[in-house]
Structure formats: C-alpha cells, structure tokens
C-alpha positions in Angstrom: 98.4 78.6 118.7 96.1 80.2 116.1 94.7 78.4 113.1 95.7 79.4 109.5 92.1 80.7 109.0 92.6 83.1 112.0 95.8 84.6 110.4 94.0 85.0 107.0 91.5 87.3 108.7 94.2 89.9 109.2 94.5 91.9 106.0 98.1 93.0 105.8 99.1 95.1 102.7 101.7 97.3 101.3 101.1 101.0 100.5 103.1 104.1 99.6 103.3 107.1 101.9 101.9 110.1 99.9 101.5 112.7 102.6 103.1 113.3 106.1 102.1 115.9 108.7 103.1 116.6 112.2 100.6 115.4 114.8 101.1 117.9 117.7 97.9 116.8 119.5 99.2 113.2 120.0 100.4 112.3 123.5 103.6 110.9 122.2 105.5 112.4 119.2 103.8 111.1 116.0 103.1 111.8 112.3 99.8 111.7 110.5 100.4 109.6 107.3 98.3 109.2 104.2 99.1 105.9 102.5 98.1 104.8 99.0 97.1 101.2 98.9 95.9 101.3 95.3 92.6 100.0 94.1 90.2 99.1 95.6 91.4 100.2 99.0 92.6 103.7 98.1 94.3 106.2 100.3 94.0 105.7 104.1 95.2 107.6 107.1 97.4 106.4 109.9 99.1 107.8 113.0 102.6 106.6 113.5 105.0 107.2 116.4 108.1 107.2 114.3 109.4 110.7 114.6 112.7 109.7 116.3 114.0 107.7 113.4 112.2 109.2 110.3 112.0 112.7 108.9 108.8 113.7 107.1 110.6 114.3 103.8 112.3 110.8 104.0 108.9 109.1 104.4 107.3 110.4 101.2 107.4 107.7 98.6 108.4 104.9 101.0 106.4 101.7 100.9 105.2 100.5 104.3 103.2 97.6 105.6 99.9 98.0 107.4 96.9 96.1 108.7 94.0 97.6 106.6 91.0 95.8 108.1 90.9 97.1 111.7 88.1 99.5 112.6 89.2 103.2 112.6 90.7 104.3 115.9 90.1 107.9 117.1 93.1 109.7 118.4 92.0 113.2 119.4 90.2 114.6 116.4 92.1 112.3 114.0 90.8 108.9 112.8 93.5 106.4 112.1 92.2 104.0 109.5 95.0 101.5 109.2 97.7 100.2 111.6 101.2 100.9 110.2 103.5 98.1 111.3 106.9 98.4 112.9 109.3 96.8 115.4 111.1 98.2 118.3 114.8 98.8 117.8 115.5 97.7 121.4 115.4 101.3 122.8 111.7 101.8 122.2 112.0 103.5 118.8 109.8 102.1 116.1 111.4 100.8 112.8 108.9 100.5 110.0 108.3 97.2 108.2 109.0 97.7 104.5 109.4 95.5 101.5 113.1 95.1 100.4 112.0 95.5 96.7 109.2 97.6 95.2 105.9 95.8 95.0 102.5 97.0 93.7 100.5 99.1 96.2 97.8 96.9 97.7 99.7 93.7 97.5 98.6 91.4 100.3 101.0 89.6 102.7 101.0 85.9 101.8 
C-alpha cells in the first residue's frame, strides 16, 4: 500500500493533442504527439503506441491524460516528455484515458 503523499507526487494532468506525426523509428508502431497542457506547463511531446485504434486526424483536438513530472525518456532521437496514459483493451491495444467532459488544459487529477 502507498500513502496519500506518495500518490500526490505523481502529477497527472489533462491536455489537448495539437500535433500528431508518425514515428517510423519506433520499435512498435507509434505516434509522436504534441500535447498542450496550458500554462505553466505548455506543450509537451509524447510517444504513444496507439496506432491500431486511433488515426492521426482523429487525435487532433482530443483531450488526453498524462503524467507530466517524469524525466524525459529518449526513444531513438526523440525525447518523450510526458507519459500519455491508456489501458489495454484485452487484446494488447491501448485505449487512451480521456475526460468524459471538456476540462481546462492543465487541470490536475484530484
């Protein structure tokens, strides 16, 4: 069991996808995302293995949930700055976590 203080250390926020690119250098099919978390966090980059269930054009403007306080992770020449969160659909494909109603970019999970 973790303590409440441990959970509070994980900074989980909502942001809007503003750019999506293919990531052909990745070992598994993935996209490079740019996600706007509003002020003061700004736009951050993330790699996401979500190509099976999401088309690039459908991701633009979608709000997603991400951990924003992990150190950047290098994937080839790309630096992923946030961890975009998702759940397996049971067959190994990732379904993004998203709010059911629009919320301000940068809103923190409570």
